C-alpha positions as MATLAB code, in Angstrom:
seq = 'XXXXXXXXXXXXXXXXXXXXXXXXXXXXXXXXXXXXXXXXXXXXXXXXXXXXXXXXXXXXXXXXXXXXXXXXXXXXXXXXX';
ca = [
     -14.588   -3.841   15.384;
     -16.619   -5.972   13.329;
     -19.579   -4.762   14.070;
     -18.582   -1.314   14.090;
     -17.587   -1.154   10.646;
     -20.006   -3.027    9.182;
     -22.885   -1.118   11.069;
     -21.310    2.499   11.522;
     -18.981    2.068    8.779;
     -16.301    3.110   11.135;
     -13.063    3.162    9.333;
      -9.641    1.669   11.686;
      -6.126    2.239   11.256;
      -3.448   -0.569   11.638;
      -2.871    1.175   15.266;
      -6.726    0.230   15.897;
      -5.620   -3.596   14.614;
      -2.504   -3.478   16.167;
      -3.923   -2.618   19.824;
      -7.081   -5.377   19.389;
      -4.187   -8.287   18.270;
      -2.442   -7.269   21.408;
      -5.433   -7.915   23.685;
      -6.325  -10.682   22.077;
      -2.953  -11.945   22.443;
      -2.460  -10.935   25.720;
      -6.010  -12.924   27.038;
      -4.812  -15.271   25.310;
      -0.941  -15.932   27.065;
      -2.935  -15.322   30.181;
      -5.750  -18.494   29.422;
      -2.976  -20.919   28.811;
      -0.122  -20.143   31.048;
      -0.033  -23.369   32.920;
      -2.606  -25.432   31.222;
      -3.004  -27.894   28.186;
      -4.130  -26.351   25.039;
      -6.503  -27.996   24.145;
      -8.975  -27.526   26.855;
      -8.372  -23.546   27.210;
      -8.827  -23.223   23.374;
     -12.456  -23.783   24.277;
     -12.320  -21.285   27.046;
     -11.001  -18.864   24.867;
     -13.805  -19.431   22.044;
     -16.584  -19.339   25.378;
     -14.881  -15.340   26.382;
     -14.653  -14.067   22.875;
     -18.600  -15.810   22.294;
     -19.727  -14.054   25.830;
     -18.470  -10.611   24.722;
     -20.159  -10.170   21.645;
     -23.988   -9.320   22.591;
     -21.797   -6.688   24.741;
     -20.363   -5.645   21.403;
     -23.881   -5.846   18.965;
     -25.341   -3.542   22.753;
     -22.969   -1.136   22.373;
     -22.842   -0.562   18.345;
     -26.855   -0.900   18.736;
     -27.190    2.033   21.073;
     -24.690    4.057   19.253;
     -26.736    3.593   15.583;
     -30.328    4.193   18.166;
     -28.972    7.895   19.820;
     -27.356    9.160   16.583;
     -30.283   11.358   16.384;
     -31.662   11.693   19.849;
     -30.562   14.339   22.385;
     -29.867   12.041   25.251;
     -26.857   11.755   27.710;
     -24.596    8.487   27.091;
     -23.890    8.453   30.871;
     -27.601    8.197   31.442;
     -28.526    5.750   28.918;
     -25.989    3.493   30.281;
     -27.298    3.704   33.611;
     -31.020    3.541   32.486;
     -30.153    0.073   30.781;
     -28.058   -0.882   33.139;
     -30.731   -0.851   35.705;
];
């Protein structure tokens, strides 16, 4: 959401922030269930950091394909090859 806001100028509503917060909260609860929080916190941070390149890639593709006449599914198929 941060990348989309900064690079694309996307505007978000309260519902979007609530949804993102609930997803993060759910993941944190799932990862911390039955474990000590000090060891789990590192895994939570690692998981969030691992998703950063994927988010940046999606925003980069959206910026790059703004003027291109290219099907999104076709582009993803080539990128994922």
